[in-house]
Steps between C-alpha positions, in 0.01 A plus 500: 500500500774747582766232448364416155497866403860544615599188307336638185684828549829316545440298182414817306812674634711199402361503146557874476861461616554216249377722214728781614802268515421358156472852361832600657666191351373589153621857545846384611520265202410781259758731658769232473412432138505870411835540676643208304373644173646841583835343586499312170427822312791676672736214419385499138548877474849474651593228251377717213697797633815288514440385143459860385824596674686215329368602160591863568855408602539280195390776265700778662394805695344714228306226332439339838322802641268500202445127532416531868211727411383276216535176695336647809197595296486156342541312828239710676240372254547142630 
């Protein structure tokens, strides 16, 4: 009887460990996905900043400074 009880305990522990590992895998996947999304957002923001700088340079310093503010506000809405 003792051997059967120990076997049941071992099976239960194995199932518990499997659930924990599955949960950790899901968590790691979510973290990786969030990291990828954050990286994409940073790259998109950098590209927008470069575009704003190009527009500002093309329009000259005085108009460019004004355009930076306007464009920044517009781009932040997207």
